[in-house]
C-alpha positions in Angstrom: 128.4 141.2 69.7 128.5 137.7 71.2 124.9 136.5 71.8 122.9 133.8 70.1 122.7 134.1 66.2 120.4 132.6 63.9 121.1 130.8 60.4 118.5 129.3 57.8 119.5 127.6 55.1 116.8 127.2 52.1 117.2 125.0 49.2 115.5 126.2 46.2 111.9 125.3 45.5 111.2 122.3 42.8 112.5 123.9 39.4 111.1 123.1 35.9 113.5 121.4 33.7 112.9 122.3 30.2 114.6 121.1 27.2 117.0 124.1 26.0 117.5 126.1 28.9 120.6 126.8 30.9 120.6 125.4 34.4 121.2 129.0 36.0 118.1 130.0 34.2 115.5 127.1 34.9 112.3 129.0 36.6 110.4 127.4 39.8 107.6 124.8 38.9 104.2 125.8 40.7 105.0 122.9 43.5 108.5 125.1 44.1 106.5 128.3 44.2 104.0 126.8 47.1 106.9 125.3 48.9 108.9 128.8 49.0 105.8 130.5 50.0 105.2 128.3 52.8 108.4 128.0 54.0 108.0 132.0 54.5 104.8 131.8 56.2 106.3 129.0 58.7 109.1 131.5 59.6 106.3 134.5 60.2 104.6 132.5 62.5 107.8 131.4 64.4 109.1 135.0 64.5 112.1 134.5 62.8 113.0 137.2 60.3 116.6 137.2 58.5 118.4 140.7 58.4 120.3 139.5 55.4 119.1 137.3 52.9 122.1 136.0 50.6 120.6 134.3 47.3 122.3 132.0 44.8 122.1 134.2 41.0 120.2 131.1 39.6 116.5 131.8 38.6 115.0 129.4 40.6 116.7 130.8 43.6 115.9 134.2 43.2 112.2 133.1 42.7 112.4 131.1 45.7 113.4 134.0 47.5 110.3 136.2 46.1 108.0 133.6 47.2 109.5 133.3 50.4 109.2 137.0 51.3 105.6 136.8 50.1 104.8 134.2 52.8 107.2 135.9 55.4 105.4 139.1 54.8 108.7 141.4 55.0 111.8 142.2 52.4 115.1 142.1 54.6 118.3 143.4 52.6 119.0 140.6 49.9 122.3 140.4 48.2 123.0 137.9 45.0 126.3 136.3 45.3 128.0 134.0 43.1 129.3 132.2 45.7 126.0 130.2 46.6 125.6 129.1 42.9 129.2 127.8 43.0 127.5 124.9 45.3 130.4 124.2 47.8 130.4 123.8 51.2 133.6 126.4 51.6 131.6 129.1 49.7 128.6 128.7 51.9 131.1 129.1 55.0 132.6 132.0 53.0 129.5 133.8 53.1 128.7 132.9 56.5 132.1 133.8 58.3 131.9 137.1 56.1 128.8 138.3 58.0 128.7 141.6 59.7 128.6 140.8 63.5 126.2 143.1 64.1 123.8 140.8 62.3 121.7 138.7 64.1 120.0 136.3 61.5 121.3 135.2 58.1 119.5 133.4 55.4 121.1 131.6 52.3 119.0 130.6 49.5 120.9 127.9 47.7 121.2 124.5 46.3 122.3 121.0 46.8 124.4 119.5 47.5 125.7 122.3 49.4 122.9 123.6 51.2 122.1 120.0 52.6 125.7 119.1 53.3 126.2 122.1 55.3 123.3 121.5 57.4 124.5 117.9 58.1 127.5 119.0 59.2 126.6 122.2 61.3 124.4 120.6 63.8 126.5 119.4 66.8 124.2 116.8 67.4 123.5 113.8 64.8 120.3 112.4 66.9 118.5 116.0 66.5 118.9 115.1 62.3 117.1 112.1 62.3 113.8 111.7 60.4 114.2 115.3 59.0 114.8 117.0 55.7 118.5 116.9 56.6 118.8 113.2 57.3 116.1 112.3 54.2 118.5 114.2 51.7 117.3 118.1 51.9 114.3 117.6 49.5 113.5 121.1 47.4 112.1 123.8 49.4 113.2 122.1 52.4 114.5 124.9 55.0 116.6 124.2 58.2 117.3 126.9 60.9 119.9 126.6 63.2 120.7 128.8 66.6 124.5 129.8 66.6 126.4 130.7 69.8 129.7 131.6 68.1 130.3 134.7 66.3 129.7 134.7 62.5 133.8 134.3 61.7 133.5 131.3 64.0 130.9 129.2 62.4 132.2 125.7 61.4 130.8 122.4 61.0 129.8 121.1 64.6 129.1 124.9 65.8 125.1 124.8 65.2 122.2 123.5 66.8 119.2 122.7 64.5 116.2 124.5 66.0 113.3 123.6 63.4 113.2 122.1 59.7 110.4 123.1 57.7 109.3 121.4 54.5 106.4 121.0 52.6 
């Protein structure tokens, strides 16, 4: 397949920061649940439905996906992948470039700084990013949607076009 692909990058929703709990076990706050469901509903309204969702194993990322799916109204295939929790751009690019070519739409649910940094690097046109969540530090619950005209294996900085930013 050589047509257009869609990549969604979602930073987990606002999380609680209770004392004595490991970072990996931090749950979503109420605001994070609302942010995540809002992003899913926005995708449903725009007709963007991922065929595969790759989620960090951190509790807050998994809960973000559950709330997003509630707003989306469908539950595509989900893969929990430790590379997303590793939080590097290189790991995220490994996830993307290893995606099966027959898949049209991929979503990653992860963390900053890698989600925000990758979003900034993917877009070929800096002017589209001005005033968006991408330019403003990529807050919790923010989602970027990219169009890609290259095979998954060739996704690299500058190969995407920012289609939309969703944040609440």
